C-alpha positions as CSV (number, residue, x, y, z in Angstrom):
1,M,0.0,0.0,0.0
2,S,1.1,3.5,-0.8
3,D,1.7,5.8,2.1
4,Y,0.5,8.7,0.0
5,R,-2.6,9.9,-1.7
6,K,-2.5,12.1,-4.9
7,E,-4.1,15.5,-4.8
8,H,-4.2,18.2,-7.4
9,D,-4.7,21.9,-7.6
10,S,-4.5,24.5,-10.4
11,L,-0.7,24.1,-10.5
12,G,-0.6,20.3,-10.8
13,E,-0.5,17.2,-8.7
14,L,1.5,16.3,-5.6
15,P,1.6,13.2,-3.2
16,V,0.2,14.0,0.2
17,P,0.9,11.7,3.2
18,D,-2.0,9.4,3.8
19,D,-2.1,10.3,7.5
20,A,-2.2,14.1,6.9
21,Y,-5.4,16.0,7.3
22,F,-3.9,18.9,5.4
23,G,-3.9,18.8,1.6
24,I,-2.0,19.9,-1.4
25,Q,-2.2,23.7,-0.9
26,T,-1.0,23.4,2.7
27,L,1.8,21.2,1.4
28,R,2.9,23.8,-1.1
29,A,2.9,26.5,1.6
30,R,4.9,24.3,3.9
31,E,7.5,23.9,1.2
32,N,7.5,27.5,0.2
33,F,7.7,29.3,3.6
34,H,10.6,28.3,5.7
35,I,10.7,31.7,7.5
36,T,10.3,31.7,11.2
37,G,10.2,27.9,11.9
38,I,7.1,28.7,14.0
39,T,3.9,27.1,12.6
40,M,0.3,28.0,13.2
41,S,0.1,25.2,15.7
42,H,2.1,27.4,18.1
43,Y,-1.0,29.7,18.3
44,P,-3.9,27.6,19.4
45,R,-6.3,30.5,19.7
46,L,-5.7,31.4,16.1
47,I,-6.6,27.8,15.1
48,E,-9.6,27.8,17.3
49,A,-10.7,31.1,15.8
50,L,-10.4,29.8,12.2
51,A,-12.5,26.8,13.2
52,Y,-15.2,29.1,14.7
53,V,-15.2,31.1,11.4
54,K,-15.6,27.9,9.4
55,Q,-18.3,26.6,11.6
56,A,-20.2,29.9,11.5
57,A,-20.0,29.9,7.7
58,A,-21.2,26.4,7.4
59,E,-24.2,27.1,9.7
60,A,-25.0,30.3,7.9
61,N,-24.8,28.7,4.4
62,S,-27.0,25.8,5.6
63,S,-29.6,28.1,7.0
64,L,-29.6,30.1,3.8
65,G,-30.2,26.9,1.8
66,L,-26.8,27.0,0.1
67,L,-25.1,24.1,1.8
68,D,-26.4,20.5,2.1
69,E,-27.4,19.8,5.7
70,T,-25.3,16.6,5.8
71,K,-22.2,18.4,4.7
72,S,-22.9,21.3,7.1
73,R,-23.2,18.9,10.1
74,A,-19.9,17.1,9.2
75,I,-18.1,20.4,8.8
76,C,-19.5,21.7,12.1
77,R,-18.5,18.5,14.0
78,A,-14.9,18.8,12.6
79,C,-14.8,22.4,13.6
80,E,-15.9,21.6,17.1
81,E,-13.1,19.0,17.4
82,V,-10.6,21.6,16.3
83,V,-11.9,24.1,18.9
84,S,-11.6,21.4,21.5
85,G,-7.9,21.1,20.7
86,K,-7.8,18.2,18.3
87,L,-5.8,18.2,15.0
88,H,-3.8,21.3,15.9
89,D,-0.6,19.5,14.9
90,Q,-2.0,19.5,11.3
91,F,-1.7,23.3,11.1
92,V,1.8,23.2,9.7
93,V,2.1,26.5,7.7
94,D,4.7,29.0,8.9
95,V,3.0,32.0,10.6
96,I,4.7,34.4,8.2
97,Q,3.7,33.6,4.7
98,G,3.0,35.3,1.4
99,G,-0.5,35.6,0.0
100,A,-2.3,37.6,2.7
101,G,-3.0,34.5,4.8
102,T,-4.3,32.3,2.0
103,S,-2.1,29.5,3.1
104,A,-3.5,29.7,6.7
105,N,-7.0,29.7,5.3
106,M,-6.4,26.7,3.1
107,N,-4.7,24.8,5.9
108,A,-7.9,25.3,7.9
109,N,-10.1,24.4,4.9
110,E,-8.2,21.2,4.2
111,V,-7.9,19.9,7.7
112,I,-11.6,20.6,8.5
113,C,-12.6,19.1,5.1
114,N,-10.7,15.9,5.5
115,R,-11.9,15.4,9.1
116,A,-15.4,16.0,8.0
117,L,-15.0,13.5,5.2
118,E,-14.1,10.9,7.8
119,I,-17.1,11.8,9.8
120,M,-19.2,11.3,6.7
121,G,-17.7,7.9,6.2
122,Y,-15.2,8.7,3.4
123,E,-11.5,8.7,3.0
124,K,-9.3,11.8,3.3
125,G,-8.9,13.4,-0.1
126,Q,-12.2,12.2,-1.5
127,Y,-13.2,15.8,-2.3
128,E,-15.9,14.8,-4.8
129,F,-18.1,14.2,-1.6
130,L,-17.0,17.3,0.3
131,H,-14.6,20.0,-1.1
132,P,-12.3,22.3,0.9
133,L,-13.1,25.3,-1.4
134,N,-16.6,24.6,-2.7
135,D,-18.0,23.6,0.6
136,V,-15.8,24.5,3.6
137,N,-14.8,27.9,2.1
138,M,-18.3,28.6,0.7
139,S,-19.2,32.3,0.7
140,Q,-15.8,33.2,2.0
141,S,-12.4,34.6,1.0
142,T,-9.1,34.6,2.8
143,N,-9.6,38.3,2.9
144,D,-12.5,38.1,5.3
145,V,-11.7,34.8,7.0
146,Y,-8.2,35.6,8.0
147,P,-8.7,39.0,9.6
148,S,-11.9,37.9,11.3
149,A,-10.1,34.9,12.8
150,L,-7.1,37.2,13.8
151,N,-9.5,39.5,15.6
152,I,-11.2,36.7,17.5
153,A,-7.8,35.2,18.5
154,I,-6.5,38.6,19.5
155,I,-9.5,39.2,21.8
156,L,-9.0,35.9,23.6
157,D,-5.2,36.6,24.0
158,L,-5.9,40.1,25.3
159,R,-8.2,38.8,27.9
160,A,-5.4,36.4,29.2
161,L,-3.0,39.4,29.1
162,M,-5.3,41.6,31.2
163,E,-5.6,38.8,33.8
164,A,-1.8,38.6,34.0
165,M,-1.5,42.3,34.3
166,L,-4.1,42.4,37.1
167,Y,-2.2,39.6,38.8
168,L,1.0,41.6,38.7
169,Q,-0.8,44.7,39.9
170,K,-2.1,42.9,43.0
171,S,1.4,41.7,43.7
172,F,2.6,45.3,43.8
173,M,-0.4,46.3,45.9
174,R,0.4,43.7,48.5
175,K,4.0,45.0,48.8
176,G,2.7,48.6,48.9
177,K,0.7,47.6,52.0
178,E,3.6,45.7,53.5
179,F,6.0,48.6,53.1
180,S,3.5,51.4,54.0
181,E,5.4,52.4,57.2
182,I,8.9,52.4,55.7
183,I,10.3,55.9,55.2
184,K,12.7,56.4,52.3
185,M,14.0,59.2,50.1
186,G,12.3,60.0,46.9
187,R,14.4,60.9,44.0
188,T,14.1,63.0,40.8
189,Q,16.8,62.9,38.1
190,L,18.6,60.4,40.3
191,Q,19.1,63.2,42.9
192,D,17.7,63.3,46.4
193,A,14.2,64.9,46.4
194,V,11.9,64.6,49.4
195,P,10.8,61.7,51.7
196,M,8.1,59.3,50.9
197,T,7.2,55.7,52.0
198,L,8.4,52.6,50.2
199,G,4.7,51.7,50.1
200,Q,3.9,54.8,48.1
201,E,6.5,53.8,45.6
202,F,5.1,50.3,45.1
203,N,1.5,51.6,45.1
204,A,2.4,54.0,42.3
205,W,3.6,51.1,40.2
206,A,0.4,49.2,40.9
207,V,-1.6,52.2,39.7
208,M,0.5,52.5,36.5
209,I,-0.3,48.9,35.7
210,G,-4.0,49.3,36.5
211,E,-4.2,52.3,34.1
212,D,-2.7,50.2,31.4
213,V,-5.2,47.4,32.0
214,Q,-7.9,50.0,31.1
215,R,-6.0,51.1,28.0
216,V,-5.8,47.4,26.8
217,D,-9.5,47.0,27.5
218,E,-10.3,50.1,25.4
219,A,-8.1,48.8,22.6
220,E,-9.9,45.4,22.7
221,D,-13.2,47.1,22.1
222,L,-12.0,48.1,18.6
223,V,-11.1,44.6,17.7
224,Y,-14.7,43.4,17.9
225,E,-15.5,44.7,14.5
226,I,-15.0,42.0,11.8
227,N,-15.5,41.9,8.0
228,M,-17.1,38.5,7.4
229,G,-19.1,38.6,4.2
230,A,-16.7,40.9,2.5
231,T,-15.3,38.0,0.5
232,A,-12.5,39.3,-1.8
233,I,-12.5,43.1,-1.5
234,G,-15.7,44.0,0.5
235,T,-18.3,43.9,-2.2
236,G,-19.6,40.5,-1.0
237,L,-19.2,38.8,-4.4
238,N,-20.3,35.1,-4.3
239,S,-22.2,35.5,-1.0
240,H,-25.9,35.5,-0.3
241,P,-27.5,39.0,0.5
242,D,-28.2,37.8,4.0
243,Y,-24.9,36.1,4.6
244,T,-23.0,38.9,6.3
245,R,-25.7,39.3,8.9
246,T,-26.3,35.6,9.4
247,V,-22.6,34.5,9.6
248,T,-21.9,37.4,12.1
249,E,-24.8,36.2,14.3
250,K,-23.6,32.6,14.2
251,L,-20.1,33.7,15.2
252,V,-21.4,35.7,18.1
253,Q,-23.3,32.6,19.3
254,L,-20.3,30.3,18.9
255,T,-17.7,32.5,20.5
256,T,-20.0,34.4,23.0
257,L,-18.0,37.5,21.9
258,N,-19.8,40.7,21.1
259,L,-18.6,40.7,17.5
260,K,-20.2,43.1,15.0
261,S,-20.0,43.6,11.3
262,S,-18.2,46.6,10.0
263,P,-20.5,49.2,8.5
264,D,-18.3,49.4,5.4
265,L,-16.8,46.1,4.3
266,V,-14.7,47.6,1.6
267,E,-13.0,49.9,4.1
268,A,-12.7,47.1,6.7
269,T,-11.0,44.7,4.2
270,Q,-8.1,47.1,3.6
271,D,-7.8,49.1,6.8
272,T,-5.5,47.7,9.5
273,G,-5.6,50.8,11.7
274,V,-7.0,48.8,14.6
275,Y,-3.8,46.7,14.7
276,V,-1.7,49.9,14.7
277,Q,-3.7,51.2,17.6
278,L,-3.5,48.0,19.6
279,S,0.2,47.6,18.9
280,G,0.8,51.1,20.3
281,V,-1.1,50.2,23.5
282,L,1.1,47.1,23.9
283,K,4.2,49.3,23.4
284,R,2.9,51.6,26.1
285,V,2.4,48.7,28.5
286,A,5.9,47.4,27.7
287,V,7.6,50.7,28.1
288,K,6.0,51.4,31.5
289,L,6.7,47.8,32.7
290,S,10.4,48.3,31.6
291,K,10.5,51.6,33.5
292,I,9.3,49.8,36.7
293,C,12.0,47.1,36.2
294,N,14.6,49.8,35.8
295,D,13.5,51.2,39.2
296,L,13.6,47.8,40.8
297,R,17.2,47.3,39.6
298,L,18.3,50.7,40.8
299,L,16.7,50.3,44.3
300,S,18.2,46.9,44.7
301,S,21.7,47.9,43.5
302,G,24.5,47.0,45.7
303,P,24.5,45.2,48.1
304,R,27.3,47.4,49.6
305,C,28.0,50.0,47.0
306,G,24.5,50.9,45.6
307,L,21.2,52.1,46.9
308,N,20.4,48.8,48.5
309,E,16.9,49.9,49.7
310,I,15.3,46.7,48.7
311,N,16.3,43.1,48.1
312,L,15.2,41.1,45.1
313,P,14.8,37.4,45.7
314,P,18.0,35.6,44.6
315,M,17.1,33.4,41.6
316,Q,20.4,32.1,40.4
317,P,24.2,32.7,40.7
318,G,25.1,35.9,38.7
319,S,28.6,35.4,37.5
320,S,31.0,32.8,36.2
321,I,33.9,34.8,37.6
322,M,32.7,36.8,40.6
323,P,31.8,34.4,43.5
324,G,28.6,35.2,45.4
325,K,27.3,37.8,42.9
326,V,23.6,37.7,42.3
327,N,22.0,39.7,39.5
328,P,18.5,41.1,39.0
329,V,17.8,38.6,36.2
330,I,14.0,38.8,36.3
331,P,13.7,42.6,35.8
332,E,16.4,42.2,33.2
333,V,14.4,39.7,31.2
334,V,11.3,41.8,31.4
335,N,13.4,44.7,30.1
336,Q,14.3,42.6,27.1
337,V,10.7,41.6,26.5
338,A,9.9,45.3,26.4
339,F,12.6,46.0,23.8
340,A,11.2,43.2,21.6
341,I,7.7,44.6,21.8
342,V,8.9,48.1,20.8
343,G,10.5,46.4,17.8
344,S,7.3,44.5,17.0
345,D,5.4,47.8,17.1
346,V,7.6,49.1,14.3
347,T,6.9,46.0,12.3
348,V,3.1,46.4,12.7
349,S,3.4,50.0,11.7
350,M,5.4,49.3,8.5
351,A,3.2,46.3,7.6
352,S,0.0,48.4,8.0
353,E,1.4,51.2,5.9
354,A,2.3,48.7,3.2
355,G,-1.3,48.0,2.4
356,Q,-2.2,48.7,-1.2
357,L,-5.7,49.5,-2.7
358,E,-8.3,47.0,-1.5
359,L,-6.2,44.7,0.6
360,N,-3.3,44.6,3.0
361,V,-1.4,41.5,2.2
362,M,1.0,41.9,5.1
363,E,-1.5,40.7,7.7
364,P,0.4,37.5,8.6
365,V,3.4,39.5,9.9
366,I,1.0,41.8,11.7
367,G,-0.8,38.9,13.4
368,F,2.5,37.2,14.2
369,S,3.9,40.4,15.8
370,L,0.8,41.0,17.8
371,F,0.6,37.5,19.1
372,Q,4.3,37.6,20.0
373,S,3.9,40.8,21.9
374,I,0.7,39.9,23.7
375,N,2.0,36.5,24.8
376,M,5.4,37.7,25.8
377,L,3.8,40.5,27.9
378,R,1.5,38.0,29.5
379,R,4.3,35.7,30.5
380,A,6.5,38.6,31.6
381,C,3.8,39.9,34.0
382,I,3.4,36.5,35.6
383,T,7.2,35.9,35.8
384,L,7.8,39.3,37.3
385,A,5.0,38.8,39.9
386,D,6.0,35.3,40.9
387,K,9.7,35.3,40.7
388,C,10.5,38.9,41.7
389,V,7.9,41.2,43.3
390,S,6.3,38.6,45.6
391,G,9.7,37.9,47.2
392,I,11.0,41.5,47.6
393,T,12.1,42.5,51.1
394,A,12.9,46.0,52.3
395,N,16.0,47.3,54.1
396,A,14.1,49.6,56.4
397,E,17.1,50.9,58.4
398,R,19.0,51.7,55.3
399,C,16.1,53.6,53.9
400,R,15.6,55.7,57.0
401,D,19.3,56.4,57.5
402,M,19.5,57.9,54.0
403,V,16.5,60.1,54.7
404,E,18.0,61.4,57.9
405,H,21.3,62.2,56.3
406,S,19.8,63.7,53.1
407,I,20.0,67.4,52.2
408,G,16.6,66.9,50.6
409,L,15.1,67.5,54.0
410,V,15.7,71.2,53.5
411,T,12.7,71.3,51.1
412,A,10.4,70.9,54.1
413,L,11.8,74.2,55.5
414,N,10.7,76.3,52.5
415,P,7.3,77.3,53.9
416,Y,8.9,78.3,57.3
417,I,12.1,80.1,56.4
418,G,11.9,80.7,52.7
419,Y,13.7,79.4,49.6
420,E,16.8,81.5,49.8
421,A,17.6,80.7,53.5
422,S,16.8,77.0,52.8
423,A,19.2,77.0,49.8
424,D,21.9,78.5,51.9
425,I,21.5,75.8,54.5
426,A,21.7,73.2,51.8
427,K,25.0,74.6,50.5
428,E,26.5,74.6,54.0
429,A,25.4,71.0,54.5
430,M,27.0,70.1,51.2
431,R,30.2,72.0,52.1
432,T,30.7,70.8,55.6
433,G,29.0,67.4,55.6
434,G,26.8,68.5,58.5
435,S,23.1,67.7,58.9
436,V,20.4,70.1,57.9
437,Y,18.9,69.7,61.3
438,Q,22.0,70.7,63.2
439,I,22.8,73.7,60.9
440,V,19.3,75.2,61.4
441,L,19.6,74.6,65.2
442,D,23.0,76.2,65.3
443,R,21.9,79.3,63.5
444,G,18.9,79.7,65.9
445,I,16.5,79.9,63.0
446,L,14.0,77.4,64.5
447,S,13.6,75.8,67.9
448,E,14.4,72.2,68.5
449,E,10.7,71.5,69.0
450,E,9.8,73.1,65.7
451,L,12.5,71.3,63.9
452,E,11.5,67.9,65.4
453,D,8.0,68.5,64.0
454,I,8.9,69.9,60.6
455,L,11.7,67.5,59.8
456,K,9.9,64.4,61.1
457,P,9.9,62.2,58.0
458,E,6.4,60.9,58.7
459,N,5.1,64.4,58.4
460,M,6.7,64.9,55.0
461,V,5.0,62.1,53.0
462,K,1.6,63.7,52.7
463,P,0.0,67.1,52.4
464,R,0.0,69.2,55.6
465,Y,-1.3,72.6,56.6
466,V,1.6,75.0,57.2
467,H,1.2,77.9,59.6
468,R,3.7,80.4,58.3
469,R,5.7,82.4,60.8
C-alpha cells in the first residue's frame, strides 16, 4: 500500500501523506515558507478562531439553503473538534507567509474538510463528496476569513494578558501595603528629592499597571469589528445578500463575543488601523513595565555600593567569575521583552502602511507580531510577579538612614524660612558634611521642638497645613 494519496490543484499534482489531514495547498505552503520555523500550531487560539469562522460559515450557508445539511453537520463537527484542541498538529504552515493569509485559510479548509469526510464515512482526499473550497470555504475569501479569525484570537489573547496584568498589579499592591510604614528618600533625576514611603513607591507602580489594563481593555473594544461577508474586497461577491448578517450572528453565538459587522466592508478589508492602535497600546504597557523594572534594579543595586533599599529574591548565581554575585535577572528579562515589543510595534506600523488598494497582504506578519507581543507580555507579567515582586524585602534601616542624612530634607523648611535661606543651609550642609537639622539649630532659625515637628519624615510624606511664621 502506498503511504501517499494524490491531490491536485490549479498548479498540478502532488503526493500528500495518507495520515495528513492537510492537503496539497498546505503542502505547497509548507515547502515555500521556511521563514520563522514557527507554525500555526504554536498559536492555538488562532486555530480555534479559524474553526469558529468555518463553523459559523457552514451554519450560515446551511440556514440560507446554500449548503447541504449533511455536509454542514460534518463540517461543524470537525470544527468543534478543532476548537476542543484536536488536530492542531496538522496546522503546519509558517506563521509568516505570502498571500495575505491564503495558506493559513487553506490549511484550515483542508484539515476541516478531511476530518469532515471521515465523519461522513469517506477517506481523506475524496473531495468529490466534500470539497475544501466549494464547501468549507463557501461564501468566503481569505480576505474576510483571516482578519476575522485574527480578531477573535487577539481578543482571547488580550483577555489572558489583562488577567496577568491584574495579577501583577495585585502583587505590587500587597507590597505597597507591607511597606506602608517604611520611610525612604524619593528621587528625581537620580538626585535626592523629598521623603516618601516605600509603600507609596510600590503603590504607584500598581496604579501604573492598573491604568494600562484600562488602555488594553479600550483597545480590545476596537477589535470586535469584523469583515465576514466581505469576500474578496468587501463587495460580498459570491455570497448571499443575508450572509453577512447571518454569519456574524452565528459567530457571536459560537464565540460568545460581542462581535459586530463593519459598517463598510470595503473599508474594513483594507484598513489595518486597529492593529496599529493595539500595537501602540502594547508598546505603552511594555515601556512602562520596563521603567518599573529599571527602578527595581536601581533600588536593589549593591549590596554594599549601591542604593540597597530593597532586596530582590535571589534566583540564580550571577557570575562565572565573581563568586557570590547575584543579578536582577527577572527585571532584566522583562526589560528585554519590552525591547522586543517596541520592535514589533515598528513591524506592525510598517506592515500596515504597506497595504495597497483594497487589501493589506501583510496581515500575517501583523498577526505574528501582535501574538508575540501579547503572549510575551502576559508571560513577563506572571514571571515578574511570581519570581520577583512577591519575594522583595525592604532594608528599612538603610532607607531611614539615607532620609535622615539627606540634604533633601531642607525642602520641608521652605514654607517656614523661605527658599533662599533654605538653599543657603543646603549649601553649607554640602560643604561641611553637616546635617540640615544641626545647621538650622546652630543658626537659631527654628527651635528644637519646631525642627522635630517639621523634619519628622512621617510628616513629609503627605499634604500638611503649614502655619507660616
